[in-house]
MMTF fields as JSON, N, C-alpha, C and O atoms, coordinates in Angstrom:
{
  "mmtfVersion": "1.0.0",
  "mmtfProducer": "UNKNOWN",
  "numBonds": 367,
  "numAtoms": 368,
  "numGroups": 92,
  "numChains": 1,
  "numModels": 1,
  "chainsPerModel": [1],
  "groupsPerChain": [92],
  "chainIdList": ["A"],
  "bondAtomList": [4, 2, 8, 6, 12, 10, 16, 14, 20, 18, 24, 22, 28, 26, 32, 30, 36, 34, 40, 38, 44, 42, 48, 46, 52, 50, 56, 54, 60, 58, 64, 62, 68, 66, 72, 70, 76, 74, 80, 78, 84, 82, 88, 86, 92, 90, 96, 94, 100, 98, 104, 102, 108, 106, 112, 110, 116, 114, 120, 118, 124, 122, 128, 126, 132, 130, 136, 134, 140, 138, 144, 142, 148, 146, 152, 150, 156, 154, 160, 158, 164, 162, 168, 166, 172, 170, 176, 174, 180, 178, 184, 182, 188, 186, 192, 190, 196, 194, 200, 198, 204, 202, 208, 206, 212, 210, 216, 214, 220, 218, 224, 222, 228, 226, 232, 230, 236, 234, 240, 238, 244, 242, 248, 246, 252, 250, 256, 254, 260, 258, 264, 262, 268, 266, 272, 270, 276, 274, 280, 278, 284, 282, 288, 286, 292, 290, 296, 294, 300, 298, 304, 302, 308, 306, 312, 310, 316, 314, 320, 318, 324, 322, 328, 326, 332, 330, 336, 334, 340, 338, 344, 342, 348, 346, 352, 350, 356, 354, 360, 358, 364, 362],
  "bondOrderList": [1, 1, 1, 1, 1, 1, 1, 1, 1, 1, 1, 1, 1, 1, 1, 1, 1, 1, 1, 1, 1, 1, 1, 1, 1, 1, 1, 1, 1, 1, 1, 1, 1, 1, 1, 1, 1, 1, 1, 1, 1, 1, 1, 1, 1, 1, 1, 1, 1, 1, 1, 1, 1, 1, 1, 1, 1, 1, 1, 1, 1, 1, 1, 1, 1, 1, 1, 1, 1, 1, 1, 1, 1, 1, 1, 1, 1, 1, 1, 1, 1, 1, 1, 1, 1, 1, 1, 1, 1, 1, 1],
  "groupList": [{"groupName": "UNK", "atomNameList": ["N", "CA", "C", "O"], "elementList": ["N", "C", "C", "O"], "formalChargeList": [0, 0, 0, 0], "bondAtomList": [1, 0, 2, 1, 3, 2], "bondOrderList": [1, 1, 2], "singleLetterCode": "X", "chemCompType": "L-PEPTIDE LINKING"}],
  "groupTypeList": [0, 0, 0, 0, 0, 0, 0, 0, 0, 0, 0, 0, 0, 0, 0, 0, 0, 0, 0, 0, 0, 0, 0, 0, 0, 0, 0, 0, 0, 0, 0, 0, 0, 0, 0, 0, 0, 0, 0, 0, 0, 0, 0, 0, 0, 0, 0, 0, 0, 0, 0, 0, 0, 0, 0, 0, 0, 0, 0, 0, 0, 0, 0, 0, 0, 0, 0, 0, 0, 0, 0, 0, 0, 0, 0, 0, 0, 0, 0, 0, 0, 0, 0, 0, 0, 0, 0, 0, 0, 0, 0, 0],
  "groupIdList": [1, 2, 3, 4, 5, 6, 7, 8, 9, 10, 11, 12, 13, 14, 15, 16, 17, 18, 19, 20, 21, 22, 23, 24, 25, 26, 27, 28, 29, 30, 31, 32, 33, 34, 35, 36, 37, 38, 39, 40, 41, 42, 43, 44, 45, 46, 47, 48, 49, 50, 51, 52, 53, 54, 55, 56, 57, 58, 59, 60, 61, 62, 63, 64, 65, 66, 67, 68, 69, 70, 71, 72, 73, 74, 75, 76, 77, 78, 79, 80, 81, 82, 83, 84, 85, 86, 87, 88, 89, 90, 91, 92],
  "secStructList": [7, 7, 7, 2, 2, 2, 2, 2, 2, 2, 2, 2, 2, 2, 2, 2, 2, 2, 2, 2, 6, 1, 7, 7, 2, 2, 2, 2, 2, 2, 2, 2, 2, 2, 2, 6, 2, 2, 2, 2, 2, 2, 2, 2, 2, 2, 2, 6, 6, 7, 3, 3, 3, 3, 3, 7, 6, 6, 6, 7, 7, 3, 3, 3, 3, 3, 3, 7, 1, 1, 1, 3, 3, 3, 3, 3, 4, 4, 4, 6, 3, 3, 7, 1, 2, 2, 2, 2, 2, 2, 7, 7],
  "xCoordList": [0.236, -0.055, 0.815, 1.991, 0.235, 0.905, 1.872, 2.944, 1.532, 2.301, 3.123, 3.089, 3.849, 4.638, 5.593, 5.77, 6.207, 7.164, 6.489, 7.081, 5.255, 4.509, 4.233, 4.358, 3.86, 3.584, 4.861, 4.836, 5.968, 7.249, 7.632, 8.1, 7.433, 7.714, 6.846, 7.338, 5.564, 4.643, 5.06, 5.098, 5.368, 5.78, 7.061, 7.177, 8.02, 9.282, 9.045, 9.595, 8.229, 7.952, 7.192, 7.476, 6.235, 5.48, 6.387, 6.221, 7.344, 8.299, 9.143, 9.391, 9.583, 10.364, 9.541, 10.035, 8.286, 7.409, 7.221, 7.264, 7.012, 6.829, 8.091, 8.003, 9.244, 10.518, 10.765, 11.181, 10.504, 10.761, 9.66, 9.883, 8.48, 7.382, 6.683, 5.901, 6.961, 6.301, 6.393, 7.265, 5.478, 5.499, 6.249, 5.9, 7.273, 8.063, 7.734, 7.053, 8.222, 8.05, 8.683, 8.179, 9.785, 10.449, 9.525, 9.416, 8.86, 7.917, 6.786, 6.426, 6.232, 5.124, 5.552, 4.795, 6.758, 7.269, 7.44, 7.066, 7.999, 8.186, 6.855, 6.71, 5.885, 4.559, 3.893, 3.274, 4.02, 3.443, 4.099, 3.42, 5.407, 6.12, 5.694, 5.544, 5.5, 5.154, 3.705, 3.406, 2.795, 1.37, 0.613, -0.558, 1.256, 0.637, -0.673, -0.777, -1.675, -2.96, -3.677, -4.476, -3.399, -4.007, -3.556, -4.356, -2.264, -1.775, -2.397, -2.814, -2.461, -3.014, -4.442, -4.799, -5.256, -6.641, -6.658, -7.443, -5.789, -5.728, -5.285, -5.825, -4.303, -3.808, -4.897, -5.017, -5.682, -6.812, -7.805, -8.35, -8.032, -8.936, -8.418, -9.19, -7.122, -6.516, -6.656, -7.063, -6.318, -6.398, -7.833, -8.062, -8.8, -10.212, -10.766, -11.949, -9.905, -10.279, -11.42, -12.361, -11.321, -12.349, -11.868, -12.286, -10.982, -10.456, -10.851, -10.668, -11.397, -11.771, -10.969, -10.819, -10.461, -9.707, -10.474, -10.895, -10.65, -11.295, -10.314, -9.739, -10.132, -9.303, -10.228, -10.827, -10.338, -11.254, -10.561, -9.402, -11.296, -10.802, -11.519, -12.693, -10.929, -9.551, -8.547, -7.349, -9.013, -8.12, -7.05, -5.961, -7.352, -6.417, -6.443, -5.623, -7.385, -7.491, -7.801, -8.642, -7.103, -7.281, -7.998, -7.606, -9.049, -9.801, -9.925, -10.236, -9.679, -9.816, -11.016, -11.273, -11.746, -12.844, -12.486, -12.163, -12.551, -12.316, -13.668, -14.366, -14.032, -15.311, -15.121, -14.505, -15.66, -15.558, -16.705, -17.536, -16.742, -17.803, -19.158, -20.182, -19.167, -20.431, -20.684, -21.831, -19.629, -19.783, -18.543, -17.582, -18.587, -17.445, -16.722, -17.338, -15.389, -14.566, -13.827, -13.296, -13.798, -13.118, -11.669, -11.395, -10.738, -9.315, -8.801, -8.958, -8.183, -7.607, -6.122, -5.757, -5.263, -3.833, -3.165, -2.321, -3.53, -2.886, -3.168, -2.391, -4.276, -4.657, -4.362, -4.708, -3.732, -3.505, -4.799, -4.846, -5.861, -7.175, -7.82, -7.705, -8.498, -9.352, -10.57, -10.445, -11.739, -12.961, -13.198, -14.231, -12.271, -12.438, -12.158, -11.437, -12.73, -12.529, -11.074, -10.574, -10.391, -9.0, -8.13, -7.214, -8.42, -7.653, -7.745, -6.745, -8.951, -9.138, -8.448, -7.957, -8.406, -7.76, -6.238, -5.54, -5.719, -4.274, -3.597, -2.451, -4.292, -3.695, -4.609, -5.739, -4.112, -4.948, -4.363, -4.946],
  "yCoordList": [24.719, 23.295, 22.619, 22.944, 21.708, 21.047, 19.966, 19.824, 19.204, 18.025, 18.299, 17.516, 19.39, 19.744, 18.625, 18.351, 17.978, 16.923, 15.761, 15.176, 15.416, 14.367, 14.773, 13.958, 16.026, 16.506, 16.474, 16.092, 16.871, 16.835, 15.411, 15.172, 14.466, 13.054, 12.597, 11.962, 12.918, 12.513, 13.111, 12.403, 14.385, 15.028, 14.413, 14.18, 14.152, 13.539, 12.163, 11.847, 11.357, 10.013, 10.098, 9.343, 11.004, 11.163, 11.588, 11.12, 12.469, 12.877, 11.691, 11.52, 10.874, 9.679, 8.733, 8.212, 8.516, 7.623, 8.154, 7.394, 9.464, 10.064, 9.902, 9.582, 10.117, 9.984, 8.545, 8.291, 7.601, 6.188, 5.55, 4.512, 6.157, 5.63, 4.432, 3.761, 4.154, 3.025, 3.169, 3.862, 2.501, 2.445, 1.179, 0.084, 1.326, 0.167, -0.203, 0.539, -1.338, -1.774, -0.804, -0.618, -0.188, 0.807, 2.002, 2.507, 2.448, 3.561, 3.19, 3.971, 2.002, 1.565, 1.479, 1.853, 0.991, 0.887, 2.266, 2.483, 3.188, 4.552, 5.23, 5.919, 5.041, 5.619, 5.012, 5.721, 3.713, 3.033, 3.51, 3.699, 3.702, 4.189, 5.606, 5.93, 6.442, 7.844, 8.025, 8.877, 7.217, 7.475, 6.352, 6.52, 5.217, 4.122, 3.633, 3.404, 3.475, 2.918, 3.833, 3.362, 5.136, 6.049, 5.683, 5.706, 5.342, 4.923, 3.597, 3.436, 2.652, 1.326, 1.459, 0.812, 2.289, 2.507, 3.181, 2.81, 4.169, 4.87, 3.935, 3.99, 3.075, 2.142, 1.148, 0.794, 0.698, -0.192, 0.516, -0.093, 1.794, 2.58, 2.645, 2.513, 2.845, 2.88, 1.52, 1.437, 0.456, -0.893, -1.267, -2.019, -0.737, -1.011, -0.116, -0.191, 0.726, 1.61, 2.549, 2.742, 3.13, 4.061, 5.513, 6.351, 5.79, 7.136, 7.585, 6.851, 8.804, 9.366, 10.646, 11.457, 10.817, 12.028, 12.811, 12.261, 14.105, 14.993, 16.103, 16.748, 16.315, 17.412, 18.347, 17.962, 19.579, 20.54, 21.329, 21.724, 21.548, 22.284, 23.627, 23.666, 24.684, 24.817, 25.091, 25.201, 25.202, 25.61, 24.572, 24.925, 23.295, 22.242, 21.895, 21.106, 22.482, 22.201, 20.723, 20.14, 20.136, 18.718, 18.584, 19.19, 17.785, 17.482, 15.973, 15.3, 15.463, 14.034, 13.813, 14.611, 12.742, 12.331, 10.955, 10.032, 10.841, 9.563, 9.045, 9.703, 7.87, 7.27, 6.51, 5.445, 7.079, 6.457, 5.499, 5.268, 4.95, 4.002, 4.68, 4.099, 5.916, 6.607, 7.767, 8.174, 8.308, 9.469, 9.64, 8.878, 10.657, 10.975, 12.193, 13.079, 12.219, 13.297, 13.994, 13.349, 15.308, 16.133, 16.339, 16.694, 16.115, 16.348, 17.288, 17.027, 18.389, 19.364, 19.51, 20.309, 18.745, 18.736, 20.109, 20.444, 20.893, 22.197, 23.132, 24.046, 22.901, 23.742, 23.068, 23.612, 21.897, 21.123, 21.001, 21.319, 20.53, 20.459, 19.096, 18.492, 18.626, 17.44, 17.711, 18.31, 17.278, 17.516, 16.461, 16.492, 15.534, 14.488, 15.033, 16.017, 14.388, 14.813, 14.669, 15.5, 13.64, 13.418, 14.621, 14.969, 15.246, 16.416, 17.524, 18.164, 17.746, 18.813, 18.495, 19.399, 17.235, 16.851, 16.832, 17.159, 16.454, 16.319, 17.632, 17.868, 18.481, 19.721, 20.876, 20.952, 21.783, 22.941, 24.222, 25.288],
  "zCoordList": [3.972, 3.984, 5.035, 5.196, 5.718, 6.829, 6.37, 6.959, 5.346, 4.946, 3.688, 2.738, 3.682, 2.507, 2.12, 0.933, 3.094, 2.767, 2.042, 1.135, 2.431, 1.729, 0.287, -0.627, 0.087, -1.265, -2.095, -3.264, -1.496, -2.213, -2.601, -3.714, -1.685, -1.976, -3.144, -4.077, -3.091, -4.156, -5.495, -6.501, -5.519, -6.774, -7.323, -8.527, -6.444, -6.889, -7.51, -8.565, -6.853, -7.37, -8.687, -9.617, -8.773, -10.024, -11.173, -12.3, -10.898, -11.939, -12.397, -13.59, -11.442, -11.796, -12.668, -13.668, -12.281, -13.041, -14.455, -15.421, -14.572, -15.893, -16.738, -17.924, -16.15, -16.86, -17.296, -18.426, -16.382, -16.669, -17.511, -18.135, -17.532, -18.326, -17.723, -18.397, -16.45, -15.786, -14.27, -13.746, -13.585, -12.127, -11.735, -12.176, -10.912, -10.489, -9.047, -8.339, -8.637, -7.256, -6.271, -5.164, -6.675, -5.822, -5.595, -4.478, -6.661, -6.52, -5.566, -4.685, -5.746, -4.891, -3.431, -2.535, -3.194, -1.824, -1.205, -0.052, -1.959, -1.442, -1.161, -0.152, -2.045, -1.825, -0.6, 0.193, -0.449, 0.713, 2.005, 3.014, 1.979, 3.164, 3.532, 4.71, 2.524, 2.769, 3.203, 4.039, 2.63, 2.835, 3.53, 3.871, 3.745, 4.49, 3.899, 2.694, 4.76, 4.325, 3.338, 2.529, 3.396, 2.423, 1.017, 0.082, 0.86, -0.451, -0.86, -2.007, 0.06, -0.258, -0.787, -1.771, -0.145, -0.594, -1.965, -2.838, -2.143, -3.425, -4.546, -5.651, -4.265, -5.281, -5.67, -6.843, -4.712, -5.017, -5.939, -6.859, -5.687, -6.524, -7.954, -8.904, -8.107, -9.444, -10.119, -11.278, -9.395, -9.979, -10.342, -11.289, -9.584, -9.869, -10.978, -11.313, -11.542, -12.652, -12.28, -13.05, -11.087, -10.625, -10.677, -9.878, -11.637, -11.841, -13.245, -14.216, -13.341, -14.643, -14.861, -13.948, -16.071, -16.409, -17.467, -18.485, -17.207, -18.161, -18.52, -17.643, -19.818, -20.301, -21.064, -22.068, -20.579, -21.172, -22.27, -22.142, -23.35, -24.5, -24.54, -24.171, -24.942, -25.416, -24.292, -24.555, -23.055, -21.957, -21.635, -21.181, -21.866, -21.506, -20.029, -19.561, -19.289, -17.851, -17.64, -18.324, -16.676, -16.367, -15.033, -14.036, -15.033, -13.821, -13.733, -14.715, -12.559, -12.311, -11.406, -10.504, -11.641, -10.777, -10.226, -10.973, -8.906, -8.239, -7.784, -7.014, -8.259, -7.897, -6.591, -6.557, -5.523, -4.211, -3.966, -4.844, -2.775, -2.441, -2.319, -2.677, -1.811, -1.603, -2.532, -2.72, -3.118, -3.997, -4.86, -4.757, -5.715, -6.561, -5.992, -5.399, -6.185, -5.653, -6.782, -7.686, -6.721, -7.705, -7.284, -6.137, -8.215, -7.964, -9.052, -10.245, -8.612, -9.542, -9.212, -8.349, -9.892, -9.563, -9.659, -8.827, -10.65, -10.827, -9.656, -9.382, -8.969, -7.83, -6.494, -5.445, -6.51, -5.28, -4.486, -3.298, -5.169, -4.537, -4.744, -5.81, -3.705, -3.778, -2.907, -1.839, -3.347, -2.58, -1.503, -0.834, -1.324, -0.308, 1.097, 1.261, 2.089, 3.474, 3.902, 4.66, 3.435, 3.821, 3.474, 4.219, 2.35, 1.93, 2.973, 3.299, 3.495, 4.479, 5.799, 6.474, 6.166, 7.419, 7.3, 8.26, 6.14, 5.962, 5.597, 5.98, 4.865, 4.362, 4.702, 4.219, 5.54, 5.874, 5.363, 5.561]
}
């Protein structure tokens, strides 16, 4: 993967958010600094409630669906995978 440092930043911030139980302004600033307009678009998607979470039983596998403007995108965090075009351009 090309952007390992970005992934590390994201994982670190997500761990902090999980530990603190909330997203703070500091987290948002760090995410914006690391990912720029990509974060801004993603945050708008979250605020617009266009994220769906599916937990499959009995495996416990988690799959997220992001409802985009033209289609839906599959996100599998455990596999570091997203079906969006940005994923292919940013991480090879």
